[in-house]
C-alpha positions as CSV (number, residue, x, y, z in Angstrom):
1,M,-44.5,-86.7,-35.8
2,T,-45.6,-83.1,-35.8
3,Y,-46.4,-81.4,-39.1
4,F,-46.5,-77.7,-40.0
5,T,-48.6,-76.6,-42.9
6,G,-48.0,-73.3,-44.7
7,I,-50.3,-71.9,-47.3
8,D,-49.4,-69.0,-49.6
9,V,-52.8,-67.5,-50.7
10,S,-53.5,-65.8,-54.0
11,L,-56.8,-64.8,-55.6
12,R,-57.4,-67.9,-57.7
13,S,-55.1,-70.5,-56.2
14,V,-53.0,-71.4,-53.1
15,S,-49.6,-73.0,-52.7
16,I,-49.4,-75.5,-49.8
17,C,-46.3,-76.9,-48.2
18,I,-46.1,-79.4,-45.3
19,V,-42.9,-79.8,-43.3
20,D,-42.1,-82.0,-40.3
21,D,-40.5,-81.0,-37.0
22,R,-37.0,-81.4,-38.6
23,G,-37.8,-78.9,-41.3
24,E,-37.9,-81.5,-44.2
25,V,-40.5,-80.9,-46.9
26,C,-43.1,-83.7,-46.8
27,R,-45.5,-82.6,-49.5
28,E,-46.3,-79.5,-51.5
29,A,-48.7,-78.6,-54.3
30,K,-50.7,-75.8,-55.9
31,V,-54.5,-76.1,-55.8
32,D,-57.6,-73.9,-56.3
33,A,-58.4,-71.4,-53.6
34,H,-61.5,-73.2,-52.3
35,V,-61.9,-74.5,-48.8
36,D,-63.2,-77.9,-50.0
37,V,-60.3,-78.5,-52.3
38,I,-57.8,-77.5,-49.6
39,V,-59.4,-79.7,-47.0
40,D,-59.5,-82.8,-49.4
41,W,-55.8,-82.3,-50.2
42,L,-54.8,-82.0,-46.5
43,H,-56.8,-85.1,-45.5
44,A,-55.3,-87.1,-48.4
45,F,-51.9,-86.5,-46.9
46,N,-52.8,-87.2,-43.3
47,P,-56.3,-87.3,-41.7
48,E,-54.8,-86.4,-38.4
49,L,-53.4,-83.0,-39.7
50,K,-55.2,-80.3,-37.7
51,S,-53.1,-77.1,-37.9
52,V,-52.5,-74.7,-40.9
53,G,-51.2,-71.2,-41.2
54,F,-51.1,-68.4,-43.7
55,E,-50.4,-64.7,-43.7
56,A,-53.2,-62.1,-43.4
57,G,-54.8,-61.0,-46.7
58,A,-58.0,-60.5,-48.6
59,L,-59.1,-64.2,-48.3
60,S,-58.2,-64.6,-44.6
61,Q,-61.7,-64.4,-43.3
62,Y,-63.1,-66.9,-46.0
63,L,-60.3,-69.4,-45.4
64,T,-60.3,-69.0,-41.6
65,Y,-64.0,-69.7,-41.1
66,G,-64.1,-72.4,-43.7
67,L,-61.1,-74.3,-42.4
68,Q,-62.3,-73.9,-38.8
69,A,-65.6,-75.4,-39.7
70,A,-63.7,-78.4,-41.2
71,G,-62.0,-78.9,-37.8
72,F,-58.6,-77.2,-38.4
73,E,-56.7,-74.9,-36.1
74,V,-56.1,-71.8,-38.2
75,I,-53.1,-69.5,-37.5
76,C,-53.2,-66.2,-39.3
77,L,-49.8,-64.6,-39.4
78,E,-49.0,-60.9,-39.4
79,A,-48.1,-60.0,-43.0
80,R,-45.3,-57.5,-42.2
81,R,-43.3,-59.9,-40.1
82,V,-43.8,-62.7,-42.7
83,K,-42.6,-60.4,-45.5
84,N,-39.5,-59.4,-43.6
85,T,-38.7,-63.1,-43.1
86,L,-39.4,-64.2,-46.7
87,D,-37.2,-61.3,-48.0
88,A,-34.2,-63.4,-46.9
89,M,-35.0,-65.9,-49.8
90,R,-33.2,-65.2,-53.0
91,N,-36.1,-66.1,-55.3
92,K,-39.6,-65.1,-54.5
93,T,-42.1,-67.6,-55.8
94,D,-45.4,-68.9,-54.5
95,R,-43.8,-72.3,-53.8
96,N,-40.9,-70.7,-51.8
97,D,-43.4,-68.5,-49.9
98,A,-45.4,-71.6,-48.8
99,R,-42.2,-73.2,-47.7
100,G,-41.2,-70.1,-45.8
101,I,-44.5,-69.8,-44.0
102,A,-44.3,-73.5,-43.0
103,Q,-40.8,-72.9,-41.5
104,I,-42.1,-69.8,-39.7
105,L,-44.8,-72.0,-38.1
106,R,-42.1,-74.5,-37.1
107,T,-39.9,-72.0,-35.4
108,G,-42.7,-70.1,-33.7
109,W,-41.4,-66.7,-34.7
110,Y,-44.6,-65.0,-35.7
111,S,-47.4,-62.8,-34.4
112,R,-50.9,-64.1,-34.6
113,V,-53.6,-61.9,-36.2
114,H,-57.1,-61.7,-34.8
115,I,-59.8,-62.5,-37.3
116,K,-62.8,-60.3,-36.8
117,S,-66.3,-61.7,-36.5
118,L,-68.7,-61.9,-39.5
119,H,-70.9,-59.3,-37.9
120,S,-68.1,-56.8,-37.7
121,H,-67.3,-57.4,-41.4
122,R,-71.0,-56.9,-42.3
123,V,-70.9,-53.6,-40.4
124,R,-67.7,-52.6,-42.1
125,A,-69.2,-53.4,-45.5
126,L,-72.2,-51.2,-44.7
127,L,-69.9,-48.3,-43.7
128,A,-67.7,-48.8,-46.8
129,S,-70.8,-48.7,-49.1
130,R,-72.0,-45.5,-47.5
131,K,-68.6,-43.9,-47.8
132,A,-68.3,-44.9,-51.5
133,I,-71.7,-43.6,-52.5
134,L,-71.1,-40.3,-50.7
135,A,-67.7,-39.9,-52.4
136,K,-69.4,-40.4,-55.8
137,C,-72.0,-37.8,-54.9
138,V,-69.3,-35.3,-54.0
139,D,-67.4,-36.1,-57.2
140,L,-70.4,-35.3,-59.4
141,E,-71.1,-32.1,-57.4
142,N,-67.5,-30.9,-58.0
143,E,-67.8,-31.8,-61.7
144,L,-71.0,-29.8,-62.0
145,R,-69.3,-26.8,-60.2
146,G,-66.4,-27.0,-62.6
147,L,-68.6,-27.2,-65.8
148,L,-70.8,-24.3,-64.7
149,R,-67.8,-22.1,-63.8
150,V,-66.9,-21.9,-67.5
151,F,-70.2,-20.1,-68.1
152,G,-69.7,-17.7,-65.2
153,I,-72.1,-19.5,-62.9
154,R,-70.5,-19.7,-59.5
155,L,-72.3,-21.6,-56.8
156,A,-72.1,-20.8,-53.1
157,P,-69.1,-22.3,-51.3
158,R,-71.4,-24.4,-49.2
159,V,-74.5,-26.0,-50.6
160,G,-76.2,-28.8,-48.8
161,H,-76.5,-32.2,-50.5
162,G,-80.3,-32.1,-50.2
163,S,-80.7,-28.6,-51.8
164,F,-77.9,-29.0,-54.4
165,D,-80.2,-30.3,-57.1
166,A,-82.7,-27.4,-56.9
167,Q,-80.1,-24.7,-56.7
168,V,-78.1,-26.0,-59.7
169,R,-81.0,-26.9,-61.9
170,Q,-82.4,-23.4,-62.0
171,T,-79.1,-21.8,-63.0
172,F,-79.2,-23.3,-66.6
173,A,-82.9,-23.9,-67.0
174,D,-83.0,-21.4,-70.0
175,D,-80.1,-23.0,-71.8
176,E,-81.4,-26.0,-73.8
177,M,-78.0,-27.3,-74.9
178,L,-76.4,-26.9,-71.5
179,S,-79.5,-28.6,-69.9
180,C,-79.0,-31.5,-72.3
181,A,-75.4,-32.0,-71.0
182,L,-75.9,-31.4,-67.3
183,V,-79.3,-32.7,-66.5
184,P,-78.1,-36.4,-66.8
185,L,-75.4,-35.6,-64.3
186,L,-77.9,-34.1,-61.9
187,D,-80.2,-37.1,-62.3
188,A,-77.4,-39.5,-61.6
189,R,-76.3,-37.5,-58.5
190,T,-79.9,-37.5,-57.3
191,V,-80.1,-41.3,-57.5
192,L,-76.8,-41.7,-55.7
193,Y,-77.9,-39.2,-53.0
194,K,-81.2,-41.1,-52.4
195,T,-79.2,-44.4,-52.1
196,Y,-76.8,-42.6,-49.7
197,L,-79.7,-41.6,-47.5
198,K,-80.9,-45.2,-47.3
199,L,-77.5,-46.4,-46.2
200,D,-77.1,-43.5,-43.8
201,N,-80.5,-44.3,-42.2
202,A,-79.4,-48.0,-41.9
203,V,-76.3,-46.9,-40.1
204,K,-78.2,-44.7,-37.7
205,A,-80.8,-47.5,-37.0
206,L,-78.0,-49.9,-36.3
207,T,-76.3,-47.5,-34.0
208,K,-79.5,-46.7,-32.0
209,A,-80.1,-50.4,-31.5
210,D,-76.6,-50.9,-30.0
211,P,-76.2,-49.8,-26.3
212,L,-72.5,-49.6,-26.7
213,C,-72.7,-47.3,-29.7
214,V,-75.2,-45.1,-27.8
215,R,-72.7,-44.8,-25.0
216,L,-69.9,-43.9,-27.3
217,M,-72.0,-41.2,-28.9
218,S,-72.2,-39.4,-25.6
219,I,-68.6,-38.3,-26.2
220,P,-68.4,-35.0,-28.0
221,G,-67.4,-35.4,-31.6
222,V,-68.5,-39.0,-31.8
223,G,-71.4,-39.8,-34.2
224,P,-73.0,-42.9,-35.5
225,V,-70.3,-43.5,-38.1
226,T,-67.4,-43.1,-35.7
227,A,-69.1,-45.2,-33.0
228,L,-69.8,-48.1,-35.5
229,T,-66.3,-47.8,-37.0
230,F,-64.6,-48.0,-33.6
231,K,-66.7,-50.9,-32.4
232,S,-66.2,-52.9,-35.6
233,A,-62.5,-52.2,-35.5
234,V,-62.1,-53.4,-31.9
235,D,-64.5,-56.3,-32.4
236,D,-63.6,-58.3,-29.3
237,P,-62.3,-56.1,-26.4
238,A,-61.1,-59.2,-24.5
239,R,-58.2,-59.6,-26.9
240,F,-56.5,-56.5,-25.5
241,K,-54.7,-57.1,-22.2
242,S,-54.9,-53.4,-21.3
243,S,-56.8,-50.3,-22.6
244,R,-53.4,-48.7,-23.4
245,T,-52.7,-51.4,-26.0
246,V,-55.8,-50.2,-28.0
247,A,-54.0,-47.0,-28.9
248,A,-51.0,-48.9,-30.1
249,H,-53.2,-51.3,-32.1
250,F,-54.7,-48.3,-34.0
251,G,-51.2,-46.8,-34.6
252,L,-51.6,-43.9,-32.3
253,T,-48.4,-44.4,-30.3
254,P,-45.0,-43.1,-31.5
255,K,-42.5,-45.4,-33.1
256,R,-39.1,-45.8,-31.6
257,Y,-35.7,-46.6,-33.0
258,Q,-33.0,-47.6,-30.4
259,S,-29.6,-48.9,-31.1
260,G,-26.7,-48.4,-28.7
261,E,-26.5,-44.8,-27.6
262,M,-29.1,-43.8,-30.2
263,D,-32.7,-43.5,-29.1
264,N,-35.0,-41.6,-31.4
265,P,-38.7,-41.5,-30.8
266,G,-40.6,-40.8,-34.0
267,H,-44.1,-39.9,-35.0
268,I,-47.1,-42.1,-34.5
269,S,-46.9,-45.3,-36.5
270,R,-50.3,-45.0,-38.2
271,A,-50.2,-48.7,-38.6
272,G,-53.7,-49.4,-37.5
273,D,-57.1,-49.5,-39.2
274,A,-57.4,-46.5,-41.6
275,G,-61.1,-46.1,-41.1
276,A,-60.8,-46.0,-37.3
277,L,-58.0,-43.4,-37.6
278,C,-60.0,-41.1,-40.0
279,G,-63.1,-41.5,-37.9
280,G,-61.4,-40.8,-34.6
281,A,-59.5,-37.7,-35.8
282,P,-62.6,-35.3,-35.6
283,A,-63.6,-36.7,-32.2
284,A,-60.1,-36.2,-30.9
285,H,-60.1,-32.6,-32.2
286,A,-63.4,-31.9,-30.5
287,Q,-61.9,-33.2,-27.2
288,C,-58.8,-31.2,-27.5
289,A,-60.5,-27.9,-28.4
290,V,-63.1,-27.9,-25.6
291,V,-63.2,-24.8,-23.5
292,V,-61.9,-25.8,-20.0
293,V,-63.4,-24.2,-16.9
294,E,-62.6,-24.9,-13.3
295,S,-66.2,-25.2,-12.0
296,L,-69.7,-24.4,-12.8
297,G,-69.5,-21.5,-10.3
298,N,-67.1,-19.7,-12.6
299,A,-68.5,-16.5,-14.1
300,A,-67.2,-17.7,-17.5
301,C,-69.7,-20.6,-17.4
302,Q,-72.7,-18.2,-17.5
303,D,-71.5,-16.3,-20.5
304,K,-70.4,-17.9,-23.7
305,R,-68.5,-14.7,-24.7
306,P,-65.7,-13.8,-22.2
307,S,-65.6,-10.3,-21.0
308,T,-61.8,-10.0,-21.3
309,C,-59.6,-10.7,-24.2
310,G,-56.6,-11.9,-22.2
311,N,-53.4,-11.8,-24.2
312,R,-55.2,-11.8,-27.6
313,C,-54.8,-8.9,-29.9
314,G,-55.5,-7.9,-33.4
315,S,-58.2,-9.9,-35.2
316,Q,-58.4,-12.3,-32.3
317,A,-59.3,-9.7,-29.7
318,G,-62.8,-10.0,-28.3
319,R,-63.5,-13.3,-30.0
320,H,-64.8,-16.4,-28.4
321,P,-62.0,-18.9,-27.7
322,A,-63.7,-21.7,-29.6
323,P,-66.7,-20.5,-31.5
324,H,-67.0,-23.7,-33.6
325,L,-67.6,-26.0,-30.7
326,G,-71.3,-25.3,-30.3
327,G,-71.0,-24.2,-26.7
328,W,-69.5,-27.3,-25.0
329,L,-67.8,-26.9,-21.6
330,R,-65.7,-29.3,-19.7
331,V,-67.3,-30.0,-16.3
332,P,-65.7,-32.0,-13.4
333,M,-67.2,-35.4,-13.0
334,G,-67.6,-34.8,-9.2
335,F,-70.5,-32.4,-9.8
336,T,-74.0,-33.8,-9.7
337,G,-76.5,-32.8,-12.4
338,A,-76.3,-33.2,-16.1
339,C,-73.0,-35.3,-16.0
340,C,-74.4,-37.9,-13.7
341,R,-77.8,-38.1,-15.4
342,E,-76.0,-39.1,-18.6
343,G,-74.8,-42.2,-16.9
344,L,-71.2,-41.0,-16.6
345,S,-69.4,-41.7,-13.4
346,G,-65.9,-42.0,-12.0
347,A,-62.9,-39.7,-12.0
348,G,-62.0,-37.4,-14.9
349,W,-63.9,-34.9,-16.9
350,S,-67.1,-35.0,-18.9
351,D,-68.4,-32.6,-21.6
352,V,-71.8,-31.0,-21.1
353,P,-73.4,-28.5,-23.4
354,I,-74.1,-25.0,-22.0
355,D,-77.7,-25.0,-23.0
356,R,-78.3,-28.2,-21.0
357,I,-76.8,-26.6,-17.9
358,E,-78.9,-23.5,-18.3
359,R,-82.0,-25.6,-18.7
360,D,-81.3,-27.5,-15.5
361,Q,-80.7,-24.3,-13.6
362,E,-84.1,-22.9,-14.8
363,L,-85.8,-26.1,-13.6
364,G,-84.2,-25.8,-10.2
365,V,-81.8,-28.7,-10.5
366,Q,-78.7,-28.3,-8.3
367,V,-75.6,-28.5,-10.4
């Protein structure tokens, strides 16, 4: 007889339910959320039991790797589909949720969730720590700006993290009472900033040692954080049947509602990894805002500032089309030169900085 085991996971305990192929409940209980306890309970029912399932959650990685090490086949279910199914039950309890998960496994109406590798989770933990420390630094800087504004001390709109301490400390050096109140905040911010630098250097070192991240950083707008975030989010590229499904996985494709004669496409679903979406937005902006030229022989390639204003008028007349891009041009991949030396090949476009093109021309390289 075939058995289906559903586990409803909470922080301290789990509810387990085992049903047979007819849907009859064979055994159920509530035990501690420890792998050893769960394995002993399952083996006590039937040593031949080899398959368990639960919905994706905070303990999915811990339970998946622990149960797989014990010889079980682990099925991690997509939480949204499980929630929609369990909503049909009148009473929501941990016991009923475990029964519902077991019935979902029996019917086969579920989507399986990929569990990322432990290395990817370690990378994500490093990125999360870096982001949290930087956020606290910014919070303290904003707090200091607000406290100083009461006394008429207005800092520059943009002050670097490294020079913030020196610029702020000298503004109230003569006020003993104000120094007593603000110096501890500055000292705490300095400690946090030094910790942030250590984590940032660790991220950069990890990126430089990874050939794939180095290749990703050749794309304009992609830095160490974005490259590591994207790689850790993808984890295993083989799990995607096509490169087009990657965009849908990260929630970059529009939703669609179709019923009868109604067919309404919506905005992007944004259902993917939040870190990958936030990290990819600046890179996508840099790609969309690049100055496009037809060829390197165009006169506009030789001069960053165009001679004509086109249809622009008013405050926009005579300005560079994209002054914030640092002089990046889009160059056809068919040209030899800087594009090919970067290891980029194939059809499409590549972004090459103007100063690199000018340097190659001075050295006599044909581009």
